N, C-alpha and C positions, 0 to 999 in steps of 0.2 A: 311404928314406926312414923313418924311425921316430919318432914325437912319443907326448908323454905332456903331457896338456893335466889342469890341475889337479886332479892325483894321480889322473888316470882317463887309461887307455892305450887310445887313438881308434888303433884297429891293423886295425880289419875295413875290406876293400876300399872297399864303398862308404861310409867316413864321412871318408876324406883324399882330397885329389886336390892335385897339384903343376902350376899353369902358368907360362911363359918369358912376362915381359910385355914393353914399349918402356918407356921414360922417361912415358907416359900411361898407363899400366896397362892398355892393350888388347893381348887376348891374341896373343902372334905364335906359338906354338907348344904344342898341345899334345898329350898322350901319346895314342897310337894305341892301346897297349896295355900291359898291365901284369901283371906275373908277383907273386905273393902267397906268402912263404913263413910255416909257419904251424907253430909246435912243438909246440901241443898242440892238442888241436880246441875247448878252452873258446873263447868270443866274447865281446866285452865289453858284457856285459847282467847284468842283476840282480847278483847275491849277487858274479860275476866281474870286475863294471864297476871295481874296485879292484886286481885284482890284478893286477900286472905281466905284459903279454906278451912273448915272446921271438919276436916273430915283424916280419918287415920287408916293404916292396914296393919290388918294380924296377920302373924306369915306362920305355917304350920311346918314344923319340920318333923315327920312321919319318925323317920330311922334315930331321932334323938332320945333314947329310953333313961333317961341318967344324968345328974349334972356334972359327973366324972367326964362322959365324954368330951365336956367345954373345953375341958383343962388344954393351959396352951396356944388357945383358937384365938383367930381376931377376928371380926365385921368385916368386909366391904359393901360398899353400897354401890352400884351399878345404875348410875342415871340417863335420862338422855332428854337435853333441854327442847322444850317446846317449839317448832317447827315453824319458819319465819313464811312468811308468804307473798310470794314475787306476784307485784299484778301486771299485765299486758294482756295482749291480743293476742291469742297463741292458736296455732292450726295444727291440724296431726292428720297423718296418713300411716295406709296400715292396704298390707296388701289382703285380699281375699282368695283364700286356697280353693283350688281346683274341688266340685261336688264330688263326696266318696258315697255309692249307695252302699249303703248302711240298712234295707229290706230288702228280704230275698223270700220269695214266694218258693216252698217246699214242696206242696202239695204227696207225701209221703205219708205210711207208717212209718213210726219209729218208737220203739220202747222207750217208754218213760214213766219210773217208779212202779215198775214191774208187768207195765201192762202196754198193749201197741197201742197207739195214738194216731188219728190221721194231722198231722202238723200243716199249718197252707201256709202258715210267716214264720221268718226265726228272724232279729235283728241284731246290727253290732252296732257295737261302738267301743271308743277305746276302753272304754272302763268295762265291758262285761258284754255276755250274748242271751240275749230274750229269748225266750221259747211261747211262744200263744200259745196255750193252749184251749181246745173247744169246751171246755168243760171246767166244773169249780174241785180242787182236788185239794184244799187247803187241808182239811181236817186230816188226809188220812198222806199226805206225802210226806217219805222216810229219810228224803236225802243222801237219799245211796246211789244217784245218777251219776257215772266219770264222764265227762264232758272234756273235751281239747280240742285245740283250734291247730291248724296243719299251715304253715308258711310256705310260699313257694318254692324256699329253698331245700323243704322237705323238715325243717324244723317243726318240730309238735310240743304243745305247752298244753299244760292239765291248767285248767279253770274248776279247783277244789274248793269254793264256796259259792252256794247256794243260798237263795231265799226263794217265796214263792207271793204273790200280789192277788187277792181276787176282787173282781169287779163286775157285780151284774152278772153274776153264775159263771162266768171265764176266768180263769187262772191265770198269770202269767208267771215262769220261774225265769230268775236269772244266775247268770253263774259267773262268778267273777275268780280274781285270784294273781293274776297278772293283767298288766297295760298290754294291751290290744294293737299291732301296730295293722289297724283294719286294710289299708289299701297291698299289703302283702299279704293277705289270708287266702288261700285256696279252697281249704274245705274245712269242717267241722264235724266232729266224729262226737254222736252221741249213745254210749251205749251201745259201741262196737259198728253203728249206722252210719255212714259219711254222706255229708251234706256236699256238695259240690257249688264254690263260690264263686261268679264270673263277676270283675267289676268289670 
């Protein structure tokens, strides 16, 4: 597809999109992927907005496998006009939230990957828990550890997605699966071993 509207080339990948709809204008097929072809590296912004762009996009509809699927369908094109630039002197302000403690010293033995390891520290973030391991475990880690977050109201959430990273013979285990409300965490449970968290 290629389009020029109001003497402006709308050719950037995010500006235009085509869908196949039925008579009630509901979407039947949407593109699963697209390939953009650009003749030059200029984009349709500011001084370039009136210049023609030798560019087109190929849309891929992977759920269409035979021509009969297109019977009685129409193509609709969604497009967005180039943004306007508003010049001026601007001031911004924002609130800095109160710091939340995210690193906790543990210094206790915890079962990890079937072995008892002495864990010195765990870290919390909204997207997961990081367990700092004293050795390299990347080669034989089996991703079978069970990790839970316990909130102050007694709610327990499982973090069932794990990944391991190693740097200079020390590994870190990261457990994810839910957004963590750090300020409400009172404990972490790793393979049945509880770690108290005090904010």
